[in-house]
C-alpha positions, 0 to 999 in steps of 0.5 A, a space after each residue: 538569577 535572571 541569567 539562570 532563568 533565561 538558561 532554564 527557559 532555553 533548556 526547556 525550549 530545546 527539550 520541548 523542540 526535541 520532544 516535538 521532533 517525532 514524526 509519522 511520515 505519510 505521503 503527499 499532502 493530498 494522499 490518504 496516508 496523510 489525511 485519512 490514516 495518520 490522524 487517528 494514530 496521534 491520539 493513540 500514541 498520546 494516550 500511551 504517553 508517547 507525546 510529541 508525534 505529528 503527521 508529516 508529509 513525505 515522498 511516499 513509502 520509499 522516503 518513509 522507509 529511509 526516514 525510519 532507518 535514519 531515525 528509529 523512533 520515527 514512524 512511517 506508513 508504507 505499502 507492504 509490497 513496496 516494503 517487501 521489494 526493498 527487503 528483497 533487494 536489501 535483506 538487512 532492512 528487516 533488521 533495521 525496521 519493525 512492522 508494527 501492524 498491517 490491519 488498518 486498510 488495504 490498497 487495491 491493485 487495479 489492472 485495467 484494459 479495453 482489450 476484450 481478449 484479456 479476461 483474467 490475470 492469467 491471460 495477462 501473465 501468458 501474454 505479458 511479453 507482448 502487452 504494452 503496460 502503462 504503470 503509474 509512477 511512485 508506489 504503483 511502479 514499485 508494486 509492479 516491479 515487486 510483482 514482476 520479481 515474484 513471478 519471473 515466468 509471468 509478469 516478469 517477462 513484461 518488457 514494454 512498460 511505460 510509466 506515467 505520472 499517476 492513476 488518472 494518466 493510466 486510465 486516460 492513456 489506456 482509454 485512448 490507446 489503440 494497442 491493447 495496452 493494460 494499465 496498472 495502479 494502486 489505490 484505496 477503493 473509495 467509490 467516490 474517488 475520481 479514478 474509480 469513477 473514471 474507470 467506469 466512465 471510460 468503459 474500462 474492464 477491471 482485471 482481477 490481479 489474482 494468482 498463486 504467486 500473489 496469494 502466497 507471497 510473504 515478507 518475514 511471516 507477513 502476507 504481502 497481499 490479501 485477496 479481497 472483494 471491494 464494493 464500488 457501487 456507490 453513487 450509481 457506479 458499477 451499479 449493475 455489476 458484482 463487487 470487484 475482487 482483486 489483490 490488495 496490499 496492506 497499509 503497514 505501520 513501521 518504525 525502527 527496530 528497538 535493537 538498533 537503539 544504543 541507549 537502553 532507555 531509548 530501546 525500552 521506549 521503542 519496545 513499549 511504543 511498538 507494543 502500545 500501538 499493537 495493543 490499540 483496537 483496530 477500530 480506534 485507528 479507523 479514519 474519522 470519516 465515517 464513510 471511509 471507515 464504513 468502506 474499510 469495515 465492509 471490505 470482505 476477504 475473498 477465500 475458500 473454494 471461490 478463491 481456489 476456483 479463481 486461482 485454477 482459472 488463472 493457471 488455465 488461462 495463463 497456460 492457454 495464452 502462453 500456447 497462443 503466444 508461442 
């Protein structure tokens, strides 16, 4: 009897451990995915009887995609444009991975310079083959590569690209440069973030990353970028300027394609889990930090006549810059 009880306890422990091995892959321990966006998802899953999921640190978007492909029941947070780049390089990826939703938040594409001749993204595209670019490593570098791939006659012509460790290094490098360099990084637009503050402190100009290629790109039927207006005026920074308009890439939640599950129960559970997360009101997935939640809700989509004017201006600037460069 004692032996039987011990065996039953062992089975229970193993079963509990197996149930606990459900991961929501995020990014680094100090990143927004792990600390800000993942925590609200766990109770939402628990509320739909999908127990045992836990937020896990990881190497970022590329690692999260690998973890989902390796174990379809896993969930991952990703930059949608990096996901699009991987799907472009490996079309079978969209058969392995399902995008659950992409309406939680959007990470801004920040392009900075101190070159007075570069006023919009069209200028950058026209001079791309001559500009020294400084790009943050990791997800930012992958975003830059994707932007090059969708615009081979514009940013795709850039050839002088230097990768640095992070956004802070981008800002400091561009600020200290004497070669009219342009910096690029991807980051959530939090006015209290040190890098957002640092852009102002260093006196760098923000170039809106807006073009027709950016505005029209999709992965499957999902828009890869959204053009939005970000308020960066908190704490006295950018107090005299307008809200900053630039493209952003949605924070997407992915998991394995249910059809990849061989067991019928696992397949149905996967379908139910995807539906459950899609059915959760977007307000329930907002960060618990009221300040960050308010920032997300205050972000405005930029469109209509104003966007058309910006796109036309970028076209015109690109053409003029190309003529000057030739």
